[in-house]
C-alpha positions as CSV (number, residue, x, y, z in Angstrom):
1,M,119.7,65.9,117.4
2,P,119.6,66.4,114.1
3,D,116.2,68.9,114.7
4,S,117.8,70.6,118.1
5,P,117.3,74.6,117.9
6,F,121.4,73.7,119.5
7,T,122.7,72.3,116.4
8,D,123.4,75.6,115.0
9,L,125.3,77.5,117.4
10,D,125.3,80.8,114.8
11,R,121.7,80.9,115.4
12,P,120.5,79.9,119.0
13,P,116.8,79.8,119.8
14,L,114.5,82.8,121.7
15,S,114.0,81.8,125.4
16,E,110.0,82.7,125.5
17,K,110.2,82.7,129.3
18,A,113.1,85.2,129.1
19,L,111.3,87.2,126.8
20,R,108.5,87.5,128.7
21,K,110.4,88.0,132.0
22,A,112.3,91.0,129.6
23,L,109.0,92.7,128.5
24,I,105.5,92.0,130.4
25,R,105.4,94.3,133.6
26,P,102.5,95.9,135.1
27,G,101.2,98.4,132.6
28,S,103.5,97.9,130.1
29,L,102.0,97.7,126.4
30,W,103.4,93.7,125.9
31,S,100.6,91.5,127.6
32,E,101.3,87.9,125.8
33,I,104.5,87.0,124.2
34,T,105.0,84.1,123.0
35,V,107.9,82.1,120.4
36,V,107.0,79.8,118.5
37,E,108.8,76.8,116.4
38,E,107.0,77.4,112.9
39,T,104.2,79.0,111.1
40,G,102.7,79.8,108.1
41,S,103.0,83.3,108.7
42,T,102.5,84.9,112.4
43,N,99.9,87.7,110.8
44,A,97.7,85.1,110.2
45,D,97.8,83.4,113.1
46,L,97.8,86.7,115.7
47,A,94.8,88.1,113.7
48,E,93.2,85.1,114.6
49,E,93.8,85.3,117.7
50,A,92.7,89.1,117.8
51,C,89.0,88.2,116.4
52,G,89.0,85.6,119.6
53,G,89.6,88.2,122.0
54,A,93.3,88.6,121.9
55,P,94.6,91.1,124.2
56,E,96.5,94.4,122.9
57,G,100.3,93.8,123.6
58,A,99.9,89.9,122.1
59,V,103.3,89.5,120.2
60,L,103.7,86.3,118.5
61,V,107.1,85.0,117.7
62,A,108.2,82.6,114.4
63,E,111.5,80.7,114.7
64,S,110.3,79.7,111.5
65,Q,108.0,81.5,109.1
66,V,106.8,79.3,105.9
67,A,104.7,81.7,104.3
68,G,105.1,84.9,105.6
69,R,103.4,87.7,103.3
70,G,104.3,91.1,102.2
71,R,102.8,93.7,100.5
72,L,100.6,92.8,97.3
73,G,100.8,89.0,98.6
74,R,104.3,88.4,98.1
75,V,105.5,85.5,99.6
76,W,108.6,85.1,101.5
77,S,110.5,82.7,104.3
78,A,113.9,81.9,105.8
79,P,116.2,80.0,107.0
80,P,115.2,78.4,111.2
81,R,116.1,80.8,113.0
82,S,118.0,83.8,110.7
83,G,115.7,86.5,111.4
84,L,113.1,88.3,113.5
85,A,109.4,87.2,112.9
86,V,107.0,89.0,114.9
87,S,104.2,90.4,114.5
88,M,102.3,92.5,117.5
89,L,98.7,93.1,118.2
90,F,97.1,97.0,118.2
91,R,94.6,98.2,119.9
92,P,94.5,102.0,119.8
93,G,91.5,104.2,121.1
94,A,89.1,105.9,119.1
95,A,91.2,108.6,118.7
96,A,94.4,107.0,117.4
97,A,92.2,104.5,115.9
98,R,90.7,107.4,113.0
99,P,91.0,106.4,109.5
100,A,93.3,109.0,108.6
101,R,95.3,108.6,111.6
102,L,95.7,104.7,111.6
103,G,98.1,105.3,108.3
104,W,100.6,106.3,111.4
105,L,100.8,103.4,112.9
106,P,103.2,101.0,110.5
107,L,105.1,103.5,109.6
108,L,105.5,104.2,113.6
109,V,106.5,100.5,114.2
110,G,108.8,101.5,111.3
111,V,110.8,104.7,113.5
112,A,111.3,102.8,116.1
113,A,112.3,99.7,115.0
114,A,115.1,101.4,112.4
115,S,116.0,103.7,115.7
116,A,116.7,100.3,117.5
117,V,118.1,98.2,115.5
118,R,120.9,101.4,114.8
119,R,121.5,101.8,118.4
120,V,122.1,97.8,118.7
121,A,123.3,97.3,115.6
122,E,125.2,100.1,115.3
123,V,123.5,100.0,111.1
124,D,122.6,102.5,109.7
125,V,118.7,101.9,108.6
126,R,116.6,104.1,106.7
127,L,112.9,103.4,105.9
128,K,111.3,103.8,102.8
129,W,108.2,104.1,102.0
130,P,105.6,103.3,103.6
131,N,106.8,99.7,104.6
132,D,110.6,99.0,104.4
133,M,113.2,99.6,106.2
134,L,117.4,99.5,103.9
135,V,121.0,100.0,104.3
136,G,121.8,101.9,102.0
137,E,119.4,100.4,98.7
138,R,119.4,97.0,100.1
139,K,116.3,96.0,102.1
140,L,116.6,94.9,105.6
141,A,113.3,94.3,107.2
142,G,110.0,94.9,105.7
143,I,106.7,95.3,107.8
144,L,103.0,94.8,106.7
145,A,100.0,96.0,108.6
146,E,96.4,94.6,108.9
147,R,93.4,95.7,110.5
148,V,91.4,93.0,112.4
149,E,88.6,92.9,114.7
150,G,88.8,96.1,116.9
151,G,92.5,96.3,115.9
152,I,95.8,96.4,114.0
153,V,98.2,93.6,113.7
154,V,101.5,94.8,112.3
155,G,104.5,92.2,111.7
156,M,108.2,92.2,110.7
157,G,110.2,90.4,109.5
158,L,114.3,91.5,109.9
159,N,116.9,89.5,108.1
160,V,119.3,88.9,111.0
161,S,122.3,86.1,110.8
162,L,121.5,85.2,106.1
163,R,124.7,85.3,104.0
164,P,124.8,86.7,100.6
165,D,123.8,82.9,99.2
166,E,120.4,82.9,101.4
167,L,119.6,86.4,100.7
168,P,115.9,85.8,98.9
169,V,116.6,88.3,96.0
170,E,119.7,90.2,95.1
171,R,118.9,93.8,96.1
172,A,118.4,92.3,100.4
173,T,121.1,92.4,103.1
174,S,120.9,90.9,106.6
175,L,122.6,91.9,110.0
176,V,125.5,90.3,109.3
177,V,125.5,90.8,105.4
178,E,126.8,94.2,106.9
179,K,128.6,93.3,110.0
180,A,126.6,94.6,112.6
181,A,127.5,95.7,116.3
182,C,125.3,92.9,117.3
183,V,124.0,89.8,115.7
184,D,121.9,88.2,118.7
185,R,118.2,88.1,118.1
186,D,117.8,88.0,122.0
187,P,118.4,92.1,122.9
188,L,117.4,93.1,119.1
189,L,113.9,92.3,119.5
190,R,113.9,93.1,123.1
191,A,115.2,97.0,121.9
192,V,112.6,96.9,119.1
193,L,109.8,96.0,122.1
194,R,110.9,98.4,124.0
195,E,111.4,101.6,121.7
196,I,107.8,100.8,119.5
197,E,106.3,100.5,123.5
198,T,107.5,103.8,123.6
199,H,106.6,105.5,120.1
200,Y,102.8,104.1,120.7
201,R,102.8,105.4,124.1
202,E,103.0,109.0,122.4
203,W,101.3,108.4,119.8
204,V,98.3,106.8,121.6
205,S,98.4,109.7,124.3
206,A,98.6,112.4,120.9
207,G,95.1,111.6,120.2
208,G,97.2,109.4,117.0
209,D,97.9,113.1,116.1
210,P,101.9,112.1,114.7
211,D,102.9,115.9,114.5
212,A,101.9,116.9,118.0
213,C,104.2,113.3,119.4
214,G,107.1,114.4,117.2
215,L,106.1,110.9,115.0
216,R,106.2,112.6,111.7
217,A,109.5,114.2,112.4
218,A,110.9,111.0,113.3
219,Y,109.5,109.5,110.3
220,L,110.6,112.2,107.9
221,A,113.8,112.2,109.7
222,S,114.8,108.4,109.2
223,C,113.1,108.6,105.7
224,A,115.3,107.6,102.4
225,T,112.3,108.4,99.9
226,V,111.7,112.1,100.9
227,G,113.7,113.8,98.2
228,Q,114.3,111.4,95.9
229,E,112.7,110.7,92.4
230,V,110.8,108.0,92.7
231,R,108.8,105.8,90.5
232,V,105.6,104.2,92.0
233,E,103.7,101.4,90.6
234,L,100.1,101.8,91.5
235,P,97.0,99.6,91.7
236,G,95.6,98.9,88.4
237,D,98.4,99.0,86.6
238,R,99.1,102.8,86.5
239,T,103.0,104.1,87.3
240,L,103.8,107.4,88.4
241,T,106.8,109.1,88.5
242,G,108.5,112.1,90.2
243,V,109.8,113.9,93.4
244,A,109.1,112.7,96.8
245,T,107.9,116.2,98.6
246,G,106.9,114.4,102.2
247,V,103.8,112.8,103.8
248,D,101.3,113.9,105.4
249,A,98.9,114.1,108.2
250,S,97.6,110.8,107.4
251,G,101.2,109.4,106.4
252,C,100.4,109.0,102.6
253,L,103.1,110.1,100.3
254,L,103.2,113.2,98.3
255,V,104.5,112.7,95.1
256,R,105.4,115.3,92.8
257,S,105.3,115.0,89.2
258,G,105.2,118.2,86.6
259,R,103.3,120.3,88.1
260,E,100.6,118.0,89.5
261,E,101.1,116.9,93.6
262,H,99.5,113.0,93.6
263,T,98.9,111.8,97.1
264,L,99.3,108.5,97.2
265,S,98.1,105.8,99.9
266,A,99.4,103.2,98.7
267,G,101.8,102.0,95.8
268,D,105.1,100.2,95.4
269,V,108.1,102.7,95.6
270,V,111.0,102.2,93.8
271,H,114.1,104.8,94.0
272,V,114.8,106.0,91.2
273,R,118.8,106.2,90.9
274,P,120.7,109.0,89.2
275,A,122.2,108.5,85.6
276,V,126.0,108.2,85.8
């Protein structure tokens, strides 16, 4: 059976039944968990389901994602079962869903996922604004949020068992490359989803206020960008260089360039290494 998911014992398949049993319970955030063998993009599929009335807490996981999407329209893929490609549907209440606060949702997912990976895999994961999880300066995971009818879909791609020759770009990494304590996708996914649920409940209960629920403090504690000299590639082929000084109440990055402080809601951030 050359096409069986069990032929590669280093990359066993996820069990939809086991994940549902572990994570779906009365009163939990997670309402549906679906594992598919292959798809183009979990975000695109879940966005379509959201428009069809899927409930909050719907989760879609793909064993193989052949057209995963990142920021700025970037496309990426990975060998089957070598990572976690997961999308989640959130429908926050009116207070948390205000435009000024929705920018915190992908940052929240990053904080929660990084915390879970640090605890389970014992790897020092840091966050690069707005959507990357790093080990040192190497990218371990990316997060992408997209608005849909009545909610937001947040997707995450986490490199788990990719070997050095399988990494998509030179500055990527995986849990296997980092010699993590755990490279089993099942406990990793369970830990990530449980951590996201905890942070999301607190954020919604606080009406989306990142300070009242401690989210901004948690983000800043995990953020590798704040305090760094950065180069930000902005829409319209513009570039801004300066020092990242913080993240404001809307989740925007604050960058001081010369005597002026800029508030950035979007941009591709590069950490500028000091000359040696």
